[in-house]
C-alpha positions in Angstrom: 50.8 4.8 -9.2 50.6 1.0 -9.0 52.4 -1.0 -11.6 51.0 -4.3 -12.7 53.0 -7.2 -14.0 52.2 -8.4 -17.5 51.6 -11.9 -16.1 49.1 -10.6 -13.5 45.5 -11.5 -14.4 42.9 -8.9 -14.2 39.4 -10.3 -13.3 36.6 -8.6 -15.2 33.3 -9.4 -13.6 30.6 -10.7 -16.0 27.4 -8.8 -15.8 24.7 -10.8 -14.1 22.2 -10.3 -16.9 24.7 -11.8 -19.4 25.4 -14.8 -17.1 21.7 -15.4 -16.6 21.1 -15.2 -20.4 23.7 -17.8 -21.1 22.3 -20.1 -18.5 18.8 -19.8 -19.8 20.0 -20.6 -23.3 21.8 -23.7 -22.1 18.6 -24.7 -20.2 16.5 -24.3 -23.3 18.9 -26.3 -25.4 18.9 -29.2 -22.8 15.1 -29.1 -22.7 14.7 -29.2 -26.5 17.3 -31.9 -27.1 16.2 -33.9 -24.2 12.6 -33.9 -25.4 13.7 -34.8 -29.0 15.7 -37.7 -27.6 12.6 -39.0 -25.7 10.5 -38.7 -28.8 13.1 -40.5 -30.9 13.2 -43.2 -28.2 9.5 -43.7 -28.3 9.4 -43.9 -32.1 12.3 -46.4 -32.3 11.0 -48.5 -29.5 7.6 -48.6 -31.2 9.3 -49.8 -34.4 11.1 -52.4 -32.5 7.9 -53.6 -30.9 6.2 -53.8 -34.3 9.2 -55.7 -35.6 9.0 -58.2 -32.8 5.3 -58.7 -33.3 5.9 -59.3 -37.1 8.7 -61.7 -36.5 6.7 -63.7 -34.0 3.3 -63.8 -35.8 3.6 -63.0 -39.6 6.3 -65.5 -40.7 5.9 -69.1 -41.9 8.1 -72.1 -40.7 10.9 -71.1 -43.2 11.1 -67.5 -41.9 9.3 -65.9 -44.8 6.8 -63.1 -44.5 4.0 -64.2 -46.8 1.0 -62.6 -48.6 -2.3 -64.3 -49.0 -2.8 -66.4 -52.0 -4.4 -64.4 -54.9 -5.8 -65.3 -58.3 -4.2 -63.9 -61.5 -5.4 -64.7 -65.0 -5.2 -63.6 -68.6 -6.5 -64.9 -71.9 -3.1 -64.1 -73.5 0.1 -66.0 -73.4 1.9 -64.7 -70.3 1.7 -62.6 -67.1 4.7 -60.4 -66.3 5.5 -58.0 -63.6 6.7 -54.4 -63.8 10.5 -54.0 -63.5 11.8 -54.3 -60.0 14.6 -51.9 -59.7 17.1 -52.9 -57.1 19.9 -50.4 -56.6 23.1 -50.3 -54.4 22.8 -54.0 -53.3 26.2 -55.6 -53.3 28.3 -58.3 -51.8 26.8 -60.1 -48.8 23.6 -58.1 -49.2 23.0 -59.8 -52.6 23.4 -63.4 -51.3 22.1 -63.4 -47.8 20.1 -60.4 -46.8 16.9 -60.6 -48.7 15.2 -63.5 -50.6 12.0 -63.5 -52.5 9.9 -66.6 -53.0 7.0 -67.0 -55.5 4.7 -70.0 -55.4 2.1 -70.6 -58.1 -0.5 -73.2 -58.9 -2.3 -73.5 -62.2 -6.1 -73.4 -62.0 -6.0 -76.4 -64.4 -4.2 -79.1 -62.4 -3.3 -81.1 -65.5 -1.6 -78.2 -67.3 2.1 -77.7 -66.6 3.0 -74.2 -65.4 6.2 -72.1 -65.8 7.4 -69.3 -63.5 10.7 -67.5 -63.7 12.7 -64.4 -62.9 15.1 -62.7 -65.3 16.6 -59.3 -66.1 13.9 -57.0 -67.4 15.7 -56.5 -70.8 15.8 -60.2 -71.4 12.1 -60.6 -70.6 11.3 -57.6 -72.8 13.1 -59.2 -75.7 11.4 -62.6 -75.2 7.9 -61.0 -74.9 8.5 -58.1 -77.3 6.0 -59.5 -79.9 4.1 -61.8 -77.5 0.5 -61.0 -76.4 0.7 -60.8 -72.6 -0.5 -58.8 -69.6 1.8 -56.8 -67.5 0.8 -56.7 -63.8 0.9 -53.1 -62.4 0.1 -51.4 -59.1 -0.3 -54.6 -57.1 -1.8 -54.1 -53.7 -2.2 -57.0 -51.3 -4.4 -55.6 -48.6 -7.0 -55.1 -50.0 -6.0 -57.1 -53.0 -6.0 -55.1 -56.3 -4.0 -55.4 -59.5 -4.1 -53.6 -62.8 -3.5 -55.6 -66.1 -1.8 -53.8 -69.0 -2.2 -55.6 -72.3 1.0 -55.7 -74.4 1.9 -57.3 -77.7 -0.1 -59.2 -80.3 1.6 -62.5 -81.2 2.5 -66.0 -79.9 5.8 -66.9 -78.3 8.4 -68.2 -80.6 9.5 -71.0 -78.2 8.4 -72.3 -74.8 9.9 -70.3 -71.9 11.9 -73.2 -70.4 14.0 -73.4 -73.6 15.5 -69.9 -72.9 18.7 -69.7 -70.9 18.5 -66.1 -69.5 16.4 -67.1 -66.4 18.1 -66.4 -63.1 15.8 -69.0 -61.5 12.7 -70.9 -62.8 10.5 -73.8 -62.2 8.0 -75.7 -64.4 5.6 -78.7 -64.0 2.2 -79.6 -62.7 1.0 -78.8 -59.2 2.5 -76.0 -57.2 5.7 -74.5 -58.5 8.0 -72.5 -56.3 11.1 -70.4 -57.0 13.4 -68.7 -54.4 15.6 -65.9 -55.5 18.3 -63.9 -53.6 17.7 -60.3 -54.4 20.5 -58.8 -56.6 21.3 -55.4 -58.0 19.6 -54.6 -61.3 16.2 -54.5 -63.0 14.2 -57.7 -62.7 10.9 -59.1 -63.9 8.9 -62.2 -63.0 7.0 -64.2 -65.6 4.2 -66.8 -65.4 3.2 -68.8 -68.4 1.9 -72.2 -69.4 4.9 -74.4 -69.8 4.0 -75.1 -73.4 3.6 -71.4 -74.2 -0.1 -71.7 -74.9 -2.9 -69.2 -74.2 -5.1 -68.7 -71.1 -2.8 -68.5 -68.1 -4.7 -68.8 -64.8 -2.9 -69.2 -61.5 -3.2 -68.9 -57.8 0.0 -67.3 -56.5 1.6 -66.2 -53.3 4.6 -63.9 -52.7 6.9 -64.2 -49.8 10.1 -62.4 -48.6 12.7 -63.3 -46.0 15.1 -60.9 -44.4 18.1 -62.7 -43.0 19.4 -61.3 -39.7 16.0 -59.6 -39.0 16.5 -60.1 -35.2 19.8 -58.1 -35.4 17.9 -55.2 -36.9 15.4 -55.4 -34.1 18.2 -55.5 -31.5 19.8 -52.5 -33.2 16.5 -50.5 -32.9 16.2 -51.5 -29.2 19.8 -50.4 -28.5 19.2 -47.1 -30.4 16.0 -46.5 -28.5 17.6 -47.2 -25.1 20.5 -44.8 -25.9 18.1 -42.1 -26.9 16.0 -42.7 -23.8 19.0 -42.5 -21.5 20.4 -39.4 -23.3 17.0 -37.7 -23.0 16.6 -38.4 -19.4 20.2 -37.2 -18.7 19.6 -33.9 -20.5 16.3 -33.3 -18.7 17.7 -34.1 -15.3 20.7 -31.8 -15.9 18.2 -29.1 -16.9 16.2 -29.6 -13.8 19.2 -29.5 -11.5 20.4 -26.2 -13.2 17.1 -24.6 -12.8 16.9 -25.6 -9.1 20.4 -24.2 -8.5 19.4 -20.9 -10.3 16.3 -20.7 -8.1 18.3 -21.3 -5.0 20.8 -18.5 -5.9 18.1 -16.1 -6.7 16.4 -16.8 -3.3 19.6 -16.2 -1.4 20.2 -12.9 -3.2 16.7 -11.7 -2.3 
């Protein structure tokens, strides 16, 4: 009887059916993940192309994406927006990433106008008993806005006398405010500077995203990596299938 050393390896042949099954599973995995990578690359490249088009064609000289000018009016004392809830925006994002700009012109060129942005709770306190309209469900294309009447009285003081505004502007002609987006709940308000009735304005909203080209470059890089990864997986799958076909032909 032959005696084997404990260190001597004993080769156990793998059944061909098992080996073929494992190879087929690997081929299917490469095919699936390669196809997904190509689809991701197409989607990301499409987003990058849309971003490039927008950056080149839809911004003004200051780099803001702007809406068309639209008309807003109320027979009450003020127009306010719904609360803008900005969450998880901190540090550099607050001061440099996104800025909003509002430009408004009174329909009466001789009537001074006031526009401002403040925390929603401060605006709510100031307008708590003031008859005004809250702008809701604003759509810019096509333009549509819902007015929600609120309150029943007159303001206790002109808006410019309050100190809670994050930014504000008042006067005749076009008034413009620019605000770096910060974390919290915010509302914009438009009134006649003297707090009188019948607010009628033509206004435009704009937004600027700092470093927008870096976002586009990131999308392009991600798309390129996905494309290369997809091609590599599909080529590997094709080579494996060709090798399997060659082996099967030799065995026959």
